[in-house]
Residue, then its C-alpha position, 0 to 999 in steps of 0.5 A: x500500499x502506498x504510504x504518501x497522503x494524497x491530499x487535494x485542495x478543494x476548489x472555490x465550490x463543491x462538486x456539481x452533485x454535491x452542490x446539488x445535494x447541499x442545495x436541496x438540504x437548505x431548500x427542504x427546511x430540514x431542521x438541523x439535527x443539533x436543534x432537535x431533541x436527541x429522540x427526534x434526531x434519531x428518529x429523523x436520521x431513521x426516517x432519512x435512512x429508510x429512504x436511502x437511495x443505496x442499493x438494497x442487496x439481498x444476502x443468503x443470511x442476516x441474523x441479529x445477535x445479543x453481546x454481553x457487556x459490562x452492565x447489560x448487552x448490545x445488539x449486533x447484526x451479522x451479515x453473511x454473503x455466502x451460504x453457511x459452510x464457508x469460512x470467511x474473513x470478518x468486517x466489523x462495522x461501527x456506525x457513524x452518528x456522532x455517538x448520539x444517533x445511528x443504529x443497526x438499521x441506518x447502516x443496514x445497506x452500507x453493511x450489506x454492500x460491504x459483505x458482498x463486495x469484501x466477500x466477508x462476513x460483516x458484524x454491525x455493532x449497535x454500541x450504546x449511545x450518548x447521552x444515556x451512555x457517555x464516554x467511554x461506554x460506547x468505546x468499551x462496547x466496540x472493544x467487547x464486540x471484537x472480543x465476542x466475535x473472536x470467541x464465537x468465530x466458529x459458531x459465526x463461520x469466521x476466520x478470527x485471523x482475518x479481522x478488518x475494522x471499519x466505520x464512518x465518522x464517529x464509527x471511524x473514531x471508534x475503529x481507530x480506538x479499538x485498534x489502539x486498545x487491541x495493540x495496548x491490551x494484547x489483542x485481539x489481533x486486527x488485520x485491517x482498519x478502514x476509517x471514513x471521515x474520522x473524528x480523531x480530535x474531540x478536544x474542546x480547543x481543536x482548531x484545524x483550518x478545515x473546522x473553521x473553513x467549513x463551519x457552516x454550510x457544508x452538512x456537518x457543522x461547528x454547531x453540530x461538533x459542540x452538540x456532539x461534545x456536549x452529550x458524549x462527555x461528562x467532562x469534556x475538557x479532561x475526557x476529550x483528551x483521553x486517546x479513547x476519545x481523541x486517537x490522534x493524541x495517543x502517545x504512539x501510533x506504532x504497531x497498528x494494522x494497515x490503514x485506509x483513511x478516507x476524507x473529504x475536501x469540504x468536510x470540517x474533519x478533513x484536516x485531522x483525518x489527513x493528520x492522523x494518516x500522516x502520523x500513522x505513516x510516520x509511525x511505520x503503519x502502511x497507510x493510504x489517505x485518499x481525499x475526495x476533494x469535491x465532496x462533504x462529510x458523510x458522502x458514503x451515506x449518499x452514494x445513491x446520489x453521489x458518484x463520490x459516494x459510490x467510489x468511496x464505498x468501493x474503495x473501502x470494500x476493495x481495500x478490505x477485500x484485498x487485505x483480508x483475502x491476501x493469505x500472505 
């Protein structure tokens, strides 16, 4: 995998399909999620996801399971692209949504796509959400799910030696953090990480140029980020500096799995994602950074209407497939 970051500065405007999408969002009068009570924000995302233009892919087997975690249990959804009997690698999907919204259903189509295109069993993780379950509950849920998958590998029909983690936005954060925890806690071993426009710096004073340049008008806003930190943490100034919240602040990124980091040129999180990719590479981690310069945060979820979204999903799936099916 190529090492250098491939950053391309965005032009004065998003590419035409993204610009049209933003204009339609503005014209719709849809309220900002951060202006809604949490329950209504979750319901709005669920409704939008139910009308997704992403292809719905039928798979031979999809089933829900429960995973024991500290203080209870969480749901996971297991997607099998081939009939039972074939030992397959596993992709663990951590959904986005600012640690507050999103669930197994909002990312169902993405999970189905990855199962087919990566030729892997996908386990989508329904970690507990803030503000009911604040940091680090969701993080520990995600790590517990990794351990459960390895323990249940025989029953699930997966090869526990071939694991990839992936996620978008908050899910990208959780994927990165799970890789850190697996390294620091002695496993389980992860072969590959694919991080889509991850938030990797949740510190309250995060002051990246892209955070300023795209603070409003490009889907994810500065107000959204304030909403996230106010709901996710009990003590944001202190907790946000924990590497389990801000993996960019980890003392070392050495010894982590090979990585694909996908960013968007008109995303407030673009610069921190690029910085994480560059720091991974500088730490000796085989890293590919791909910036989709003309589009916005969340573009994979708009794959039904954005060519960039389709290209991004295909890139993530292909890189996971290559990493998981290479027996070397």
